[in-house]
C-alpha positions in Angstrom: 27.0 4.6 246.8 28.7 1.2 246.4 32.1 1.2 244.6 33.5 -1.3 242.2 36.7 -1.7 240.3 37.8 -0.9 236.7 41.4 -2.0 236.8 43.0 0.3 239.3 40.1 2.7 239.3 37.4 2.7 242.0 34.1 3.8 240.5 30.5 4.2 241.7 28.1 1.4 240.8 25.9 4.0 239.1 27.8 6.3 236.9 26.7 9.1 234.5 26.5 8.7 230.7 27.3 12.1 229.2 26.0 11.6 225.7 23.2 14.2 226.2 25.7 17.0 227.0 26.1 19.4 224.1 23.2 17.9 222.3 20.1 17.9 224.5 21.7 19.6 227.4 23.5 23.0 227.4 26.6 24.0 229.4 24.7 25.5 232.4 22.4 22.5 232.8 25.4 20.1 232.4 27.0 21.7 235.4 23.9 21.3 237.5 23.6 17.6 236.5 27.2 16.9 237.2 27.1 18.6 240.6 23.9 16.7 241.4 25.7 13.5 240.5 28.7 14.2 242.7 26.4 15.1 245.6 24.6 11.8 245.1 27.8 9.8 245.3 28.4 9.3 241.6 32.1 9.6 240.7 32.2 7.9 237.2 31.5 10.1 234.2 31.6 8.5 230.7 31.7 10.6 227.6 33.2 10.4 224.1 34.9 12.8 221.6 31.9 12.6 219.2 29.2 13.3 221.8 27.4 16.6 221.2 29.8 17.3 218.3 32.7 17.4 220.8 30.7 19.6 223.1 30.1 16.9 225.7 33.8 16.7 226.7 34.0 20.5 226.8 30.9 20.9 229.0 32.0 18.1 231.3 35.4 19.7 231.7 33.8 23.0 232.7 31.5 21.2 235.1 34.2 19.3 237.0 36.6 22.3 237.1 37.7 22.6 240.7 36.3 19.2 241.6 38.6 17.0 239.4 39.7 14.9 242.4 36.1 13.8 242.9 35.6 12.5 239.4 36.8 9.4 237.4 36.6 10.6 233.8 36.3 8.1 230.9 36.1 9.1 227.3 36.3 7.4 223.9 37.9 7.8 220.5 37.6 6.1 217.2 34.2 6.9 215.8 34.2 9.7 213.2 34.5 13.2 214.5 34.8 14.2 210.9 36.3 12.6 207.7 39.9 13.1 208.9 39.5 12.4 212.6 38.5 8.8 213.0 39.8 5.3 213.5 42.5 3.6 215.6 45.8 4.5 213.9 48.6 5.2 216.3 49.2 8.7 215.0 45.5 9.5 215.2 45.2 8.1 218.7 47.8 10.5 220.0 46.1 13.4 218.3 42.6 12.4 219.6 44.0 12.1 223.1 45.4 15.6 223.1 42.2 17.0 221.7 40.2 15.3 224.4 42.6 16.5 227.2 42.2 20.0 225.9 38.4 19.9 225.7 38.2 18.3 229.2 40.7 20.8 230.6 42.6 18.0 232.4 46.1 16.4 232.0 45.1 12.8 232.4 42.2 10.7 231.3 41.3 8.0 233.8 39.8 5.5 231.3 40.5 5.9 227.6 38.4 3.7 225.4 38.4 2.6 221.8 34.8 3.3 220.7 34.6 0.6 218.1 36.9 -1.9 216.4 38.9 -0.6 213.5 39.5 -3.5 211.1 41.9 -1.5 209.0 44.4 -1.3 211.9 46.1 -4.3 213.6 44.9 -4.3 217.2 48.5 -4.8 218.3 49.4 -1.4 216.8 46.5 0.3 218.6 47.4 -1.3 221.9 51.0 -0.3 221.6 50.0 3.3 221.0 47.7 3.2 224.0 50.4 1.6 226.2 52.6 4.5 225.3 50.0 7.0 226.5 49.7 5.0 229.8 53.5 5.0 230.3 53.5 8.8 229.6 51.1 9.3 232.4 48.4 10.8 230.2 46.0 7.8 230.5 45.3 5.7 233.6 43.6 2.6 232.1 42.4 1.6 228.7 39.2 0.0 227.5 37.2 -1.1 224.5 33.6 -0.6 223.3 31.3 -2.6 221.0 33.7 -5.6 220.9 32.6 -9.2 220.4 34.0 -12.0 222.5 36.4 -13.0 219.8 37.7 -9.5 219.5 38.3 -9.4 223.2 40.3 -12.6 222.9 42.3 -11.2 219.9 43.1 -8.0 221.8 44.4 -9.8 224.8 46.5 -12.2 222.6 48.0 -9.2 220.8 49.0 -7.2 224.0 52.7 -7.4 224.8 53.7 -8.9 228.2 53.7 -6.2 230.8 52.0 -3.7 228.5 48.6 -2.0 229.1 45.6 -4.2 228.3 41.9 -3.5 228.0 40.5 -3.6 231.5 36.9 -2.6 230.5 34.4 -3.3 227.8 31.4 -1.1 227.1 28.6 -2.7 225.1 24.8 -2.2 225.0 23.1 -4.2 227.7 19.7 -4.0 229.4 16.7 -6.1 230.3 15.5 -5.5 226.8 18.9 -6.1 225.1 20.6 -9.2 226.5 23.1 -9.8 223.6 26.2 -9.7 225.8 25.1 -12.9 227.4 26.1 -14.6 224.1 29.7 -15.1 225.3 30.8 -11.5 225.9 30.1 -11.4 229.7 31.7 -14.9 230.1 34.8 -13.6 228.4 34.9 -10.6 230.7 34.7 -12.8 233.7 37.4 -15.1 232.4 39.8 -12.2 231.8 38.8 -10.0 234.7 37.4 -7.2 232.4 35.0 -4.8 234.0 31.7 -4.6 231.9 30.0 -1.2 231.5 26.5 -1.5 230.1 25.4 1.5 227.9 21.8 2.2 227.2 21.0 0.4 230.5 17.4 1.9 230.4 16.9 0.9 226.8 17.0 4.6 225.7 14.4 5.4 228.4 12.0 2.5 227.9 12.9 1.2 231.3 12.8 4.5 233.1 9.1 4.3 234.0 8.2 7.2 231.8 6.6 5.1 229.1 3.6 2.9 229.8 1.3 1.0 227.5 -1.9 2.8 226.4 -0.7 6.0 227.9 0.6 9.1 226.0 4.3 9.1 225.7 6.1 12.2 227.1 7.1 14.7 224.5 10.6 15.8 223.5 12.4 12.7 224.7 14.9 10.5 222.9 12.2 8.0 221.9 9.7 10.5 220.7 11.9 13.0 218.8 12.4 10.7 215.8 15.5 9.1 214.6 16.9 5.6 215.2 15.4 5.3 218.7 11.7 6.0 217.8 11.0 2.4 216.8 11.6 1.1 220.3 8.1 2.3 221.3 6.6 -0.2 218.9 6.1 -4.0 218.8 6.4 -6.2 221.8 8.6 -3.8 223.8 5.7 -2.1 225.6 4.2 -5.5 226.6 7.5 -6.4 228.2 7.7 -3.0 229.9 4.3 -3.6 231.5 5.2 -7.1 232.7 8.5 -5.8 234.2 6.8 -2.8 235.8 4.2 -5.1 237.4 6.9 -7.4 238.7 8.7 -4.5 240.3 5.6 -2.9 241.8 4.4 -6.2 243.5 7.8 -6.3 245.3 7.7 -2.6 246.4 10.0 -1.3 243.7 9.9 0.8 240.5 10.7 -0.3 237.0 13.8 2.0 237.2 15.0 0.3 240.3 14.5 -3.1 238.6 16.4 -2.1 235.4 19.5 -0.8 237.3 19.5 -3.3 240.2 19.2 -6.2 237.8 22.2 -5.0 235.8 24.1 -4.6 239.1 23.5 -8.3 239.8 25.0 -9.5 236.5 28.5 -10.9 236.2 31.4 -8.5 235.6 29.3 -5.3 235.7 31.3 -2.5 237.3 29.3 0.6 236.7 25.9 1.3 235.1 25.9 4.5 233.1 22.4 5.9 232.3 22.2 9.4 230.9 20.3 12.2 232.4 18.9 15.5 231.2 18.1 17.0 234.7 19.4 16.8 238.2 16.2 15.0 239.3 16.9 12.2 236.8 20.5 11.7 238.0 19.4 11.6 241.6 16.7 9.0 240.8 19.3 6.9 238.9 21.7 7.1 241.7 19.1 5.9 244.2 17.9 3.0 242.0 20.7 0.5 242.7 19.6 -0.5 246.2 17.5 -3.5 245.4 19.5 -6.7 245.9 17.5 -9.2 243.8 17.3 -12.7 245.2 18.0 -15.8 243.1 14.3 -16.4 242.9 13.6 -12.9 241.7 16.3 -13.1 239.1 14.8 -16.4 237.9 11.4 -14.8 237.8 12.8 -12.0 235.6 14.2 -14.6 233.2 10.6 -15.9 232.7 9.5 -12.5 231.6 12.6 -11.6 229.5 14.5 -14.8 228.7 18.3 -14.8 228.6 20.0 -14.6 225.3 20.3 -18.1 223.8 
């Protein structure tokens, strides 16, 4: 597995998004998935305090027990765990960190990320609190998520000289969602910030499981209702077919195209698809081997144009 850098951290090009743990995946299956990931060369595990109603961190912590040295663990804070546990106030950050450490059963979080901007708190105050956690040895590196290009610039301007700065940014990015190309990726390149695409398979649309005019698999994120169900409608399936045909004519799968295309984009450090089975995580790990040529990348842009 190829390794790339997030600040001082060395992470696998394909990581594992842990948002299914505690929600669609129980503790026993979480352990099987995590162990399959480690066996496949994946060392980067991304979770958050809100995932699975806090169970994701707990299940991940159990799964890596005894194998902590093999795992780079990232988690997030800031979205509402409940009405009182939310946001980016310095006092809450310290509490959220201790809660995550306890659930994960570890004494240091490798990458601690602000899950979303908190406009009610000056970013300088948030960064100062995070810097204190780094200096205390409880956090290795810090990152952000769901930030715009201007918010990245503001955070770097607000950081004190010599203090911890955001070394990563995690935003949604895939062949079907290219918004980060509107300045965010360029800002990451300019400031040497590692980019972590979430929903890299467009919530499963690019996994190869969904094909036009074929019955969709049952009990998946896209077929179980909720905010993801609309992605099976409209022009998405036409694009999925065109992308699948492009991959097949070159001896690859749609999954390989989705992950390998992201690996070819500027600033991308680790791609973090989720998984609900060991088989899925093994397929994801193996999908990053296609080195797309410039001609192939240009051809993809004719199917799914870059963000204007």
